[in-house]
C-alpha positions, 0 to 999 in steps of 0.5 A: 234951559227947561222943563216946561211944556211947549205949546206951538201953534200954525193955523188951528193946529195946536201941540203940546210938547212936554220936556218934562215928561219923557219929551213926548207930544202931550196933545195933537189939536186940528181944529179943537180936536184932540187926536192923541190919546191923554195921560201920563204915560200916552200922547207921543213918546219918542222911543230913543235908545232903542225901539220895542223890545230888547230880548231879556234886555241884553245887547251885545256890542262887538264882545261886550254884552250890556243888561238894560233894566227890565221894564217888561219882564221879561224883556226891555222895552222903549229905551228909557228916555220916555221916562226922562226930563229932557230939556228945551234949547235956548230961545233962540231955537223957539218960535210959535212953529218950532222947538228944539229940545235934548236929553242926555245919554247917561247911566243905564246907558253905557255909552254918554251922548246926546239925543235931540229932539226937533218938532216943527208944526205946519197948518196941515203938518207935524214933522218930528226929527230925533238924533242921537250923537256920540260923545265918544265911542261909536255905538248901537241904537234905534230911535223911533216914535210911539203915538197912540192915536185916539180910535174914535174922535167921536164918530166912527172908530178909525180906519188903518191903511198901509201896504207893507212889503212884509211882516216880521213874524212874531214869536210867543215871545212878542219878538221877530223870529226872524222870518218874513211873512205875508201880512195878515190881517189884524189886530196886530202888535206886530212889526212890518217892513215898508222898503219904499218907506213907511206910509201908513193912513189913518181915516176917521171917517166924515172927519180926518185923514193923517198920513203917517209917513218916514223916510225909514221901513220899519213899522210897528202896528197895534191896534189891541187897545180899544181906546187907541191904536199905535203907528210907530215909525221906527230905525229897525225892528224890535230887538233890532239892537241886536239883530239889526244894529244902526251904528253912532259913530264920533262922524255919523250920528243917527238920525230920522224923523216923521211926517204926520200930515191931515186933511178933513173929509 
């Protein structure tokens, strides 16, 4: 297995995956135009084994409370697989437009297991799949993606369009309060519910439109930075290990996917 960058191509689309840097998508170029913010911490990274913030870095599994490293005081944020080295699976899983990557869950995560990310590129779409398996006991987990899309591709700023069923009210601690409210205007650093599945359109006027879709009903939209905007499909809300956990069991892994489809304008 290798941690070297992997480049996938389909038509005039090109994706660079960086397994040695948290298995993030380091680049997504359409017709030579870069869609993702560049930099070691940007691109698009998988959020595993949780998404967003965990309150005070603690979550409960039955009667046991686990403490995660507080990497965004006072909370723990976005999992730690984004900071880890992943491995490219054996070459039998590699082609010009598809690759498979794995990461072994270990300390400080209290449960042994494996995460797999599959990256598939088509001429007009990128599909990302995540799976979390356990090697032993069942455990709560989350999975999702945190893409940093460039706000501007050289002309006008991007427009974000979506019709959520609700917005999770955000407290002063940046975590959902538990109340669902009507969606308010941006700028956002907020979680929204889309019960029919995530469906958000990014439009760079006169250039490109990109649809971010997932069967999951949760999406965080973040557009408070000047350089980029984020549309983050995920399997639960922030602090969801405590409020809306998904169980990974020996018989049923946690599996999720997102597809980004684009078209020129």
